[in-house]
py3Dmol code that shows the C-alpha trace and the ligand (Angstrom):
import py3Dmol

protein = """\
ATOM      1  CA  UNK A   1       5.712  17.560   4.783  1.00  0.00           C
ATOM      2  CA  UNK A   2       6.138  15.742   1.458  1.00  0.00           C
ATOM      3  CA  UNK A   3       4.639  12.280   1.037  1.00  0.00           C
ATOM      4  CA  UNK A   4       5.511  10.194  -1.993  1.00  0.00           C
ATOM      5  CA  UNK A   5       2.473   8.119  -2.916  1.00  0.00           C
ATOM      6  CA  UNK A   6       3.679   5.273  -5.067  1.00  0.00           C
ATOM      7  CA  UNK A   7       1.173   3.271  -7.089  1.00  0.00           C
ATOM      8  CA  UNK A   8       3.070   0.064  -7.982  1.00  0.00           C
ATOM      9  CA  UNK A   9       0.931  -0.569 -11.057  1.00  0.00           C
ATOM     10  CA  UNK A  10       1.234   1.497 -14.229  1.00  0.00           C
ATOM     11  CA  UNK A  11      -2.344   2.742 -14.667  1.00  0.00           C
ATOM     12  CA  UNK A  12      -2.109   6.556 -14.488  1.00  0.00           C
ATOM     13  CA  UNK A  13      -5.851   7.032 -13.905  1.00  0.00           C
ATOM     14  CA  UNK A  14      -5.644   4.764 -10.848  1.00  0.00           C
ATOM     15  CA  UNK A  15      -2.627   6.720  -9.583  1.00  0.00           C
ATOM     16  CA  UNK A  16      -4.728   9.890  -9.811  1.00  0.00           C
ATOM     17  CA  UNK A  17      -7.720   8.300  -8.033  1.00  0.00           C
ATOM     18  CA  UNK A  18      -5.457   7.081  -5.220  1.00  0.00           C
ATOM     19  CA  UNK A  19      -3.832  10.506  -5.006  1.00  0.00           C
ATOM     20  CA  UNK A  20      -7.239  12.159  -4.635  1.00  0.00           C
ATOM     21  CA  UNK A  21      -8.119   9.763  -1.792  1.00  0.00           C
ATOM     22  CA  UNK A  22      -4.779  10.498  -0.105  1.00  0.00           C
ATOM     23  CA  UNK A  23      -5.149  14.279  -0.459  1.00  0.00           C
ATOM     24  CA  UNK A  24      -8.673  14.111   0.976  1.00  0.00           C
ATOM     25  CA  UNK A  25      -7.293  12.926   4.330  1.00  0.00           C
ATOM     26  CA  UNK A  26      -3.883  14.610   4.302  1.00  0.00           C
ATOM     27  CA  UNK A  27      -3.230  17.437   6.775  1.00  0.00           C
ATOM     28  CA  UNK A  28      -3.171  20.984   5.334  1.00  0.00           C
ATOM     29  CA  UNK A  29       0.641  21.126   5.384  1.00  0.00           C
ATOM     30  CA  UNK A  30       1.068  17.768   3.640  1.00  0.00           C
ATOM     31  CA  UNK A  31       1.963  17.670  -0.042  1.00  0.00           C
ATOM     32  CA  UNK A  32       1.170  14.363  -1.747  1.00  0.00           C
ATOM     33  CA  UNK A  33       3.237  13.601  -4.846  1.00  0.00           C
ATOM     34  CA  UNK A  34       1.847  10.591  -6.694  1.00  0.00           C
ATOM     35  CA  UNK A  35       3.792   8.474  -9.143  1.00  0.00           C
ATOM     36  CA  UNK A  36       4.045   5.005 -10.678  1.00  0.00           C
ATOM     37  CA  UNK A  37       6.731   2.794 -12.244  1.00  0.00           C
ATOM     38  CA  UNK A  38       7.860   3.394 -15.837  1.00  0.00           C
ATOM     39  CA  UNK A  39       7.292  -0.285 -16.647  1.00  0.00           C
ATOM     40  CA  UNK A  40       5.275  -3.249 -15.449  1.00  0.00           C
ATOM     41  CA  UNK A  41       1.714  -4.499 -15.161  1.00  0.00           C
ATOM     42  CA  UNK A  42      -1.324  -2.215 -15.394  1.00  0.00           C
ATOM     43  CA  UNK A  43      -2.734  -3.980 -12.338  1.00  0.00           C
ATOM     44  CA  UNK A  44      -1.325  -6.373  -9.760  1.00  0.00           C
ATOM     45  CA  UNK A  45      -3.351  -9.556  -9.468  1.00  0.00           C
ATOM     46  CA  UNK A  46      -0.831 -12.404  -9.528  1.00  0.00           C
ATOM     47  CA  UNK A  47       2.595 -13.332  -8.190  1.00  0.00           C
ATOM     48  CA  UNK A  48       4.029 -12.653 -11.649  1.00  0.00           C
ATOM     49  CA  UNK A  49       2.521  -9.142 -11.694  1.00  0.00           C
ATOM     50  CA  UNK A  50       3.805  -8.564  -8.194  1.00  0.00           C
ATOM     51  CA  UNK A  51       7.384  -9.526  -9.056  1.00  0.00           C
ATOM     52  CA  UNK A  52       7.498  -6.782 -11.702  1.00  0.00           C
ATOM     53  CA  UNK A  53       5.666  -4.341  -9.429  1.00  0.00           C
ATOM     54  CA  UNK A  54       8.338  -4.766  -6.743  1.00  0.00           C
ATOM     55  CA  UNK A  55      11.019  -3.898  -9.319  1.00  0.00           C
ATOM     56  CA  UNK A  56       8.915  -0.890 -10.355  1.00  0.00           C
ATOM     57  CA  UNK A  57       8.775   0.269  -6.739  1.00  0.00           C
ATOM     58  CA  UNK A  58      12.572  -0.152  -6.486  1.00  0.00           C
ATOM     59  CA  UNK A  59      12.952   1.971  -9.646  1.00  0.00           C
ATOM     60  CA  UNK A  60      10.773   4.761  -8.285  1.00  0.00           C
ATOM     61  CA  UNK A  61      12.333   4.911  -4.820  1.00  0.00           C
ATOM     62  CA  UNK A  62      15.802   4.934  -6.416  1.00  0.00           C
ATOM     63  CA  UNK A  63      14.747   7.970  -8.466  1.00  0.00           C
ATOM     64  CA  UNK A  64      13.052   9.552  -5.434  1.00  0.00           C
ATOM     65  CA  UNK A  65      16.277   9.222  -3.437  1.00  0.00           C
ATOM     66  CA  UNK A  66      17.651  12.150  -5.478  1.00  0.00           C
ATOM     67  CA  UNK A  67      15.107  14.457  -3.814  1.00  0.00           C
ATOM     68  CA  UNK A  68      13.859  12.365  -0.909  1.00  0.00           C
ATOM     69  CA  UNK A  69      10.313  12.736   0.436  1.00  0.00           C
ATOM     70  CA  UNK A  70       9.626  12.907   4.187  1.00  0.00           C
ATOM     71  CA  UNK A  71       7.639   9.658   3.953  1.00  0.00           C
ATOM     72  CA  UNK A  72       6.528   7.187   1.307  1.00  0.00           C
ATOM     73  CA  UNK A  73       3.352   5.133   0.899  1.00  0.00           C
ATOM     74  CA  UNK A  74       3.323   2.034  -1.295  1.00  0.00           C
ATOM     75  CA  UNK A  75      -0.263   1.946  -2.518  1.00  0.00           C
ATOM     76  CA  UNK A  76      -0.899  -1.653  -3.512  1.00  0.00           C
ATOM     77  CA  UNK A  77      -2.340  -4.178  -1.082  1.00  0.00           C
ATOM     78  CA  UNK A  78       0.535  -6.635  -1.651  1.00  0.00           C
ATOM     79  CA  UNK A  79       3.009  -4.024  -0.296  1.00  0.00           C
ATOM     80  CA  UNK A  80       5.457  -4.889  -3.135  1.00  0.00           C
ATOM     81  CA  UNK A  81       9.035  -3.708  -2.652  1.00  0.00           C
ATOM     82  CA  UNK A  82       8.402  -2.413   0.876  1.00  0.00           C
ATOM     83  CA  UNK A  83      11.666  -3.632   2.406  1.00  0.00           C
ATOM     84  CA  UNK A  84      13.687  -2.444  -0.606  1.00  0.00           C
ATOM     85  CA  UNK A  85      12.114   1.000  -0.312  1.00  0.00           C
ATOM     86  CA  UNK A  86      13.059   1.145   3.374  1.00  0.00           C
ATOM     87  CA  UNK A  87      16.692   0.421   2.517  1.00  0.00           C
ATOM     88  CA  UNK A  88      16.789   3.216  -0.040  1.00  0.00           C
ATOM     89  CA  UNK A  89      14.810   6.042   1.601  1.00  0.00           C
ATOM     90  CA  UNK A  90      15.519   7.466   5.054  1.00  0.00           C
ATOM     91  CA  UNK A  91      11.981   8.664   5.813  1.00  0.00           C
ATOM     92  CA  UNK A  92       9.309   6.169   6.943  1.00  0.00           C
ATOM     93  CA  UNK A  93       7.902   3.887   4.228  1.00  0.00           C
ATOM     94  CA  UNK A  94       4.462   2.370   4.759  1.00  0.00           C
ATOM     95  CA  UNK A  95       2.650  -0.324   2.838  1.00  0.00           C
ATOM     96  CA  UNK A  96      -1.125   0.054   2.667  1.00  0.00           C
ATOM     97  CA  UNK A  97      -1.800  -3.516   3.823  1.00  0.00           C
ATOM     98  CA  UNK A  98       0.513  -3.104   6.786  1.00  0.00           C
ATOM     99  CA  UNK A  99      -1.041   0.273   7.678  1.00  0.00           C
ATOM    100  CA  UNK A 100      -4.599  -1.023   7.333  1.00  0.00           C
ATOM    101  CA  UNK A 101      -3.918  -4.089   9.516  1.00  0.00           C
ATOM    102  CA  UNK A 102      -2.454  -1.920  12.268  1.00  0.00           C
ATOM    103  CA  UNK A 103      -5.337   0.554  12.185  1.00  0.00           C
ATOM    104  CA  UNK A 104      -8.084  -2.104  12.011  1.00  0.00           C
ATOM    105  CA  UNK A 105      -6.551  -4.014  14.921  1.00  0.00           C
ATOM    106  CA  UNK A 106      -6.883  -0.884  17.065  1.00  0.00           C
ATOM    107  CA  UNK A 107     -10.580  -0.508  16.236  1.00  0.00           C
ATOM    108  CA  UNK A 108     -11.819  -4.093  16.606  1.00  0.00           C
ATOM    109  CA  UNK A 109     -10.503  -7.297  18.152  1.00  0.00           C
ATOM    110  CA  UNK A 110     -11.072  -9.002  14.809  1.00  0.00           C
ATOM    111  CA  UNK A 111     -11.215  -7.695  11.242  1.00  0.00           C
ATOM    112  CA  UNK A 112     -11.957  -9.155   7.820  1.00  0.00           C
ATOM    113  CA  UNK A 113     -10.313  -8.260   4.532  1.00  0.00           C
ATOM    114  CA  UNK A 114     -12.466  -7.839   1.410  1.00  0.00           C
ATOM    115  CA  UNK A 115     -10.366  -7.820  -1.713  1.00  0.00           C
ATOM    116  CA  UNK A 116     -10.406  -8.156  -5.503  1.00  0.00           C
ATOM    117  CA  UNK A 117      -9.583 -11.435  -7.257  1.00  0.00           C
ATOM    118  CA  UNK A 118      -9.861 -14.526  -5.067  1.00  0.00           C
ATOM    119  CA  UNK A 119      -6.446 -15.653  -6.313  1.00  0.00           C
ATOM    120  CA  UNK A 120      -4.869 -12.631  -4.546  1.00  0.00           C
ATOM    121  CA  UNK A 121      -6.180 -13.731  -1.136  1.00  0.00           C
ATOM    122  CA  UNK A 122      -3.045 -15.800  -0.542  1.00  0.00           C
ATOM    123  CA  UNK A 123      -0.919 -12.669  -0.962  1.00  0.00           C
ATOM    124  CA  UNK A 124      -2.888 -10.899   1.773  1.00  0.00           C
ATOM    125  CA  UNK A 125      -2.727 -14.050   3.910  1.00  0.00           C
ATOM    126  CA  UNK A 126       1.061 -14.097   3.645  1.00  0.00           C
ATOM    127  CA  UNK A 127       1.218 -10.440   4.668  1.00  0.00           C
ATOM    128  CA  UNK A 128      -1.000 -11.135   7.678  1.00  0.00           C
ATOM    129  CA  UNK A 129       1.511 -13.802   8.725  1.00  0.00           C
ATOM    130  CA  UNK A 130       4.545 -11.666   7.937  1.00  0.00           C
ATOM    131  CA  UNK A 131       3.250  -8.728   9.997  1.00  0.00           C
ATOM    132  CA  UNK A 132       1.959 -10.935  12.831  1.00  0.00           C
ATOM    133  CA  UNK A 133      -1.772 -10.211  12.540  1.00  0.00           C
ATOM    134  CA  UNK A 134      -2.917 -13.855  12.577  1.00  0.00           C
ATOM    135  CA  UNK A 135      -4.941 -13.281  15.744  1.00  0.00           C
ATOM    136  CA  UNK A 136      -6.860 -10.215  14.608  1.00  0.00           C
ATOM    137  CA  UNK A 137      -7.350 -11.007  10.917  1.00  0.00           C
ATOM    138  CA  UNK A 138     -10.278 -13.412  10.941  1.00  0.00           C
ATOM    139  CA  UNK A 139     -10.768 -13.899   7.210  1.00  0.00           C
ATOM    140  CA  UNK A 140      -9.792 -12.752   3.710  1.00  0.00           C
ATOM    141  CA  UNK A 141     -12.547 -12.656   1.129  1.00  0.00           C
ATOM    142  CA  UNK A 142     -12.218 -12.322  -2.646  1.00  0.00           C
ATOM    143  CA  UNK A 143     -14.932 -10.697  -4.754  1.00  0.00           C
ATOM    144  CA  UNK A 144     -13.419 -11.589  -8.147  1.00  0.00           C
ATOM    145  CA  UNK A 145     -13.705  -7.953  -9.158  1.00  0.00           C
ATOM    146  CA  UNK A 146     -10.672  -7.094 -11.334  1.00  0.00           C
ATOM    147  CA  UNK A 147      -8.595  -4.187  -9.997  1.00  0.00           C
ATOM    148  CA  UNK A 148      -9.164  -1.950 -13.012  1.00  0.00           C
ATOM    149  CA  UNK A 149     -12.923  -2.615 -13.015  1.00  0.00           C
ATOM    150  CA  UNK A 150     -13.010  -0.687  -9.716  1.00  0.00           C
ATOM    151  CA  UNK A 151     -12.363   2.487 -11.714  1.00  0.00           C
ATOM    152  CA  UNK A 152     -15.899   2.265 -13.087  1.00  0.00           C
ATOM    153  CA  UNK A 153     -17.506   1.103  -9.858  1.00  0.00           C
ATOM    154  CA  UNK A 154     -21.223   1.844  -9.946  1.00  0.00           C
ATOM    155  CA  UNK A 155     -24.029   0.781  -7.666  1.00  0.00           C
ATOM    156  CA  UNK A 156     -23.985  -2.950  -8.629  1.00  0.00           C
ATOM    157  CA  UNK A 157     -20.280  -3.248  -7.823  1.00  0.00           C
ATOM    158  CA  UNK A 158     -20.649  -1.289  -4.598  1.00  0.00           C
ATOM    159  CA  UNK A 159     -23.461  -3.616  -3.602  1.00  0.00           C
ATOM    160  CA  UNK A 160     -21.324  -6.650  -4.426  1.00  0.00           C
ATOM    161  CA  UNK A 161     -18.520  -5.397  -2.173  1.00  0.00           C
ATOM    162  CA  UNK A 162     -21.026  -4.441   0.535  1.00  0.00           C
ATOM    163  CA  UNK A 163     -22.562  -7.943   0.425  1.00  0.00           C
ATOM    164  CA  UNK A 164     -19.112  -9.572   0.581  1.00  0.00           C
ATOM    165  CA  UNK A 165     -18.325  -7.403   3.610  1.00  0.00           C
ATOM    166  CA  UNK A 166     -21.605  -8.310   5.338  1.00  0.00           C
ATOM    167  CA  UNK A 167     -20.937 -12.004   4.751  1.00  0.00           C
ATOM    168  CA  UNK A 168     -17.381 -11.570   6.044  1.00  0.00           C
ATOM    169  CA  UNK A 169     -18.504  -9.783   9.222  1.00  0.00           C
ATOM    170  CA  UNK A 170     -21.073 -12.524   9.953  1.00  0.00           C
ATOM    171  CA  UNK A 171     -18.951 -15.526   9.013  1.00  0.00           C
ATOM    172  CA  UNK A 172     -15.752 -14.293  10.663  1.00  0.00           C
ATOM    173  CA  UNK A 173     -17.414 -12.714  13.705  1.00  0.00           C
ATOM    174  CA  UNK A 174     -15.319  -9.633  13.035  1.00  0.00           C
ATOM    175  CA  UNK A 175     -15.926  -5.983  13.898  1.00  0.00           C
ATOM    176  CA  UNK A 176     -14.175  -4.104  11.097  1.00  0.00           C
ATOM    177  CA  UNK A 177     -13.493  -4.365   7.380  1.00  0.00           C
ATOM    178  CA  UNK A 178     -10.170  -3.771   5.652  1.00  0.00           C
ATOM    179  CA  UNK A 179     -10.445  -2.906   1.952  1.00  0.00           C
ATOM    180  CA  UNK A 180      -7.956  -5.129   0.120  1.00  0.00           C
ATOM    181  CA  UNK A 181      -7.087  -2.918  -2.833  1.00  0.00           C
ATOM    182  CA  UNK A 182      -5.906   0.663  -3.306  1.00  0.00           C
ATOM    183  CA  UNK A 183      -8.521   0.956  -6.044  1.00  0.00           C
ATOM    184  CA  UNK A 184     -11.235   0.600  -3.394  1.00  0.00           C
ATOM    185  CA  UNK A 185     -10.151   3.831  -1.655  1.00  0.00           C
ATOM    186  CA  UNK A 186     -12.826   5.996  -3.336  1.00  0.00           C
ATOM    187  CA  UNK A 187     -15.530   3.568  -2.100  1.00  0.00           C
ATOM    188  CA  UNK A 188     -14.526   3.669   1.569  1.00  0.00           C
ATOM    189  CA  UNK A 189     -16.849   6.429   2.800  1.00  0.00           C
ATOM    190  CA  UNK A 190     -19.949   4.919   1.169  1.00  0.00           C
ATOM    191  CA  UNK A 191     -19.148   1.429   2.461  1.00  0.00           C
ATOM    192  CA  UNK A 192     -18.545   2.839   5.959  1.00  0.00           C
ATOM    193  CA  UNK A 193     -21.966   4.522   5.937  1.00  0.00           C
ATOM    194  CA  UNK A 194     -23.713   1.397   4.737  1.00  0.00           C
ATOM    195  CA  UNK A 195     -21.977  -1.184   6.908  1.00  0.00           C
ATOM    196  CA  UNK A 196     -22.024   0.676  10.214  1.00  0.00           C
ATOM    197  CA  UNK A 197     -18.626  -0.729  11.242  1.00  0.00           C
ATOM    198  CA  UNK A 198     -15.157   0.759  10.782  1.00  0.00           C
ATOM    199  CA  UNK A 199     -14.061   0.332   7.150  1.00  0.00           C
ATOM    200  CA  UNK A 200     -10.333   0.872   6.760  1.00  0.00           C
ATOM    201  CA  UNK A 201      -8.822   2.016   3.484  1.00  0.00           C
ATOM    202  CA  UNK A 202      -5.087   1.390   3.575  1.00  0.00           C
ATOM    203  CA  UNK A 203      -4.254   4.461   1.480  1.00  0.00           C
ATOM    204  CA  UNK A 204      -5.854   6.848   3.987  1.00  0.00           C
ATOM    205  CA  UNK A 205      -4.510   4.846   6.944  1.00  0.00           C
ATOM    206  CA  UNK A 206      -0.964   4.888   5.547  1.00  0.00           C
ATOM    207  CA  UNK A 207      -1.045   8.629   4.821  1.00  0.00           C
ATOM    208  CA  UNK A 208      -2.194   9.456   8.363  1.00  0.00           C
ATOM    209  CA  UNK A 209       0.318   7.039   9.938  1.00  0.00           C
ATOM    210  CA  UNK A 210       3.069   8.505   7.750  1.00  0.00           C
ATOM    211  CA  UNK A 211       2.192  11.982   8.992  1.00  0.00           C
ATOM    212  CA  UNK A 212       2.272  10.684  12.576  1.00  0.00           C
ATOM    213  CA  UNK A 213       5.680   9.013  12.184  1.00  0.00           C
ATOM    214  CA  UNK A 214       7.184  12.102  10.558  1.00  0.00           C
ATOM    215  CA  UNK A 215       5.588  14.248  13.275  1.00  0.00           C
ATOM    216  CA  UNK A 216       7.292  12.062  15.865  1.00  0.00           C
ATOM    217  CA  UNK A 217      10.618  12.724  14.152  1.00  0.00           C
ATOM    218  CA  UNK A 218      11.103   9.007  13.465  1.00  0.00           C
ATOM    219  CA  UNK A 219      12.956   7.480  10.522  1.00  0.00           C
ATOM    220  CA  UNK A 220      13.681   3.977   9.309  1.00  0.00           C
ATOM    221  CA  UNK A 221      16.381   2.208  11.307  1.00  0.00           C
ATOM    222  CA  UNK A 222      19.712   1.898   9.551  1.00  0.00           C
ATOM    223  CA  UNK A 223      20.813  -0.871  11.879  1.00  0.00           C
ATOM    224  CA  UNK A 224      20.978  -4.358  10.405  1.00  0.00           C
ATOM    225  CA  UNK A 225      19.004  -5.350   7.358  1.00  0.00           C
ATOM    226  CA  UNK A 226      17.521  -1.881   6.723  1.00  0.00           C
ATOM    227  CA  UNK A 227      21.011  -0.451   6.190  1.00  0.00           C
ATOM    228  CA  UNK A 228      21.403   1.114   2.741  1.00  0.00           C
ATOM    229  CA  UNK A 229      21.887  -1.358  -0.129  1.00  0.00           C
ATOM    230  CA  UNK A 230      25.404  -2.506  -0.934  1.00  0.00           C
ATOM    231  CA  UNK A 231      26.926  -0.567  -3.817  1.00  0.00           C
ATOM    232  CA  UNK A 232      27.463  -2.698  -6.888  1.00  0.00           C
ATOM    233  CA  UNK A 233      26.972  -2.503 -10.649  1.00  0.00           C
ATOM    234  CA  UNK A 234      23.625  -3.511 -12.115  1.00  0.00           C
ATOM    235  CA  UNK A 235      23.490  -4.885 -15.637  1.00  0.00           C
ATOM    236  CA  UNK A 236      20.999  -4.898 -18.493  1.00  0.00           C
ATOM    237  CA  UNK A 237      17.963  -2.632 -18.417  1.00  0.00           C
ATOM    238  CA  UNK A 238      18.463  -1.975 -14.692  1.00  0.00           C
ATOM    239  CA  UNK A 239      21.997  -0.584 -15.196  1.00  0.00           C
ATOM    240  CA  UNK A 240      20.979   2.986 -14.310  1.00  0.00           C
ATOM    241  CA  UNK A 241      19.244   1.905 -11.108  1.00  0.00           C
ATOM    242  CA  UNK A 242      22.320   0.591  -9.260  1.00  0.00           C
ATOM    243  CA  UNK A 243      22.937   1.935  -5.782  1.00  0.00           C
ATOM    244  CA  UNK A 244      26.143   3.983  -6.027  1.00  0.00           C
ATOM    245  CA  UNK A 245      29.191   3.912  -3.761  1.00  0.00           C
ATOM    246  CA  UNK A 246      28.955   7.665  -3.024  1.00  0.00           C
ATOM    247  CA  UNK A 247      25.385   7.181  -1.861  1.00  0.00           C
ATOM    248  CA  UNK A 248      26.183   3.987   0.065  1.00  0.00           C
ATOM    249  CA  UNK A 249      29.015   5.818   1.812  1.00  0.00           C
ATOM    250  CA  UNK A 250      26.537   8.362   3.106  1.00  0.00           C
ATOM    251  CA  UNK A 251      27.318  10.897   0.414  1.00  0.00           C
ATOM    252  CA  UNK A 252      24.059  12.817   0.517  1.00  0.00           C
TER     253      UNK A 252
END
"""
ligand_1 = """\
11
2AL
C -4.068 -4.394 -5.862
C -3.827 -3.030 -5.565
O -4.008 -2.479 -4.487
N -3.369 -2.481 -6.703
C -3.321 -3.430 -7.665
O -2.966 -3.240 -8.835
N -3.743 -4.603 -7.109
N -4.549 -5.260 -4.900
C -5.289 -6.377 -5.131
N -5.644 -7.103 -4.067
O -5.618 -6.719 -6.264
"""
view = py3Dmol.view(width=600, height=400)
view.addModel(protein, "pdb")
view.setStyle({"model": 0}, {"cartoon": {"style": "trace"}})
view.addModel(ligand_1, "xyz")
view.setStyle({"model": 1}, {"stick": {}})
view.zoomTo()
view.show()
């Protein structure tokens, strides 16, 4: 099974770190191909960043449609471009926030999210509402750690995240922690050991759920809004990314 692991930001070292985390949990027969957009922000920490990241995801899934993967994981906690990716690719597409919320809600009646910059908490909050997890998500906590700083996470940063998680568990009365950034994936095992509660990394959760959905023989519905995009010309720099009539007509 081929899983496309799409890092919506353009930092290659982070793509590689996420890919390593994904491969560590992937089944022996699963091949993880990791990629990132050709343009856009090096990290996603604002609505502005996220707008470009969604276009970057659209670019990459359009290119991937030429040799489609069995499943795709969008590895940024804002799940940018998720619906667009589902229109374009037939195999299941999972966002890491969506996957983590589902998994955490099956392990505890309430979970808390610990994330990066406090200003991104509203993005996670909107996803909680969009996916219908208002009852089980009991709080979203920023640490004000920049996404790219996670690449050099040492003991002080680990301790900062651990403390934020402990505060979240106590304040929210929750039983599990969701890590609110793909860049936190390499820290998941250590935080799990230290906290003694389930700690859910969305990258690992999405990879395992993707394998399950493919194993079940399930694909994205083509009925209604997840039908393929309408064929039409694109202009400007996005000219080459238009969805073509042959493709829209089921030509593959
Ligand atoms: C993220 C993430 O997962 N990747 C990125 O660039 N920003 N999430 C976040 N909450 O900052």
